VEXROLUM-382460 format. One record per residue (C-alpha): residue number from 1; x, y, z. Coordinates in steps of 0.1 Angstrom, whole numbers, plus 5000, padded with zeros to 4 digits. Example, Ala and Ser with C-alpha at 12.3 -4.5 7.8 and 13.67 -1.06 7.14 Angstrom:
BEGIN
{1; {5123; 4955; 5078}} {2; {5137; 4989; 5071}} 
This chain:
BEGIN
{1; {5000; 5000; 5000}} {2; {5013; 5034; 4991}} {3; {5008; 5058; 5020}} {4; {5026; 5086; 5002}} {5; {4993; 5095; 4987}} {6; {4980; 5108; 5020}} {7; {4985; 5145; 5026}} {8; {4978; 5170; 5053}} {9; {4959; 5199; 5037}} {10; {4975; 5224; 5061}} {11; {5009; 5216; 5046}} {12; {4997; 5231; 5013}} {13; {4983; 5261; 5031}} {14; {5015; 5267; 5051}} {15; {5038; 5264; 5021}} {16; {5016; 5287; 5000}} {17; {5014; 5312; 5029}} {18; {5052; 5312; 5033}} {19; {5057; 5318; 4996}} {20; {5031; 5346; 4994}} {21; {5035; 5363; 5027}} {22; {5070; 5358; 5041}} {23; {5095; 5352; 5013}} {24; {5097; 5389; 5004}} {25; {5096; 5401; 5040}} {26; {5124; 5377; 5050}} {27; {5143; 5378; 5017}} {28; {5176; 5376; 5036}} {29; {5168; 5342; 5051}} {30; {5178; 5309; 5038}} {31; {5158; 5277; 5031}} {32; {5164; 5264; 5066}} {33; {5146; 5294; 5081}} {34; {5115; 5288; 5060}} {35; {5116; 5250; 5067}} {36; {5118; 5258; 5105}} {37; {5088; 5282; 5101}} {38; {5068; 5255; 5083}} {39; {5075; 5229; 5109}} {40; {5068; 5253; 5138}} {41; {5035; 5265; 5123}} {42; {5024; 5229; 5113}} {43; {5028; 5217; 5149}} {44; {5004; 5244; 5160}} {45; {4977; 5236; 5134}} {46; {4953; 5207; 5134}} {47; {4957; 5180; 5108}} {48; {4933; 5177; 5079}} {49; {4942; 5147; 5058}} {50; {4931; 5138; 5023}} {51; {4940; 5115; 4994}} {52; {4927; 5134; 4965}} {53; {4924; 5172; 4959}} {54; {4888; 5167; 4949}} {55; {4881; 5155; 4985}} {56; {4890; 5188; 5000}} {57; {4872; 5208; 4972}} {58; {4841; 5188; 4978}} {59; {4840; 5186; 5016}} {60; {4852; 5221; 5025}} {61; {4828; 5250; 5026}} {62; {4840; 5285; 5016}} {63; {4838; 5296; 5052}} {64; {4858; 5266; 5064}} {65; {4885; 5273; 5038}} {66; {4886; 5310; 5048}} {67; {4890; 5300; 5085}} {68; {4917; 5275; 5077}} {69; {4936; 5301; 5056}} {70; {4933; 5328; 5083}} {71; {4944; 5304; 5110}} {72; {4973; 5293; 5088}} {73; {4985; 5328; 5082}} {74; {4983; 5337; 5119}} {75; {5005; 5306; 5128}} {76; {5030; 5312; 5100}} {77; {5035; 5348; 5110}} {78; {5039; 5338; 5147}} {79; {5063; 5311; 5137}} {80; {5085; 5334; 5116}} {81; {5086; 5361; 5144}} {82; {5095; 5334; 5170}} {83; {5123; 5319; 5149}} {84; {5136; 5352; 5137}} {85; {5138; 5366; 5172}} {86; {5160; 5336; 5183}} {87; {5185; 5337; 5154}} 
């Protein structure tokens, strides 16, 4: 059985948020910084697993998606501030 087809939806949200919100603000940081931010933020977010993209598109309402996106941005920003302050 191939378990590599199971994903945490929050991973996609965190990676997208880092790319869109942080990469220009922390342009002097290396890949390790952003990996640390991703790990830190993901440990503070719930898990939402899926096997196929259509699963998330079908089962998420617009308000759920907006809440997940807002929660993700909050945790990513907090993670970046926390890690940046300790470097």
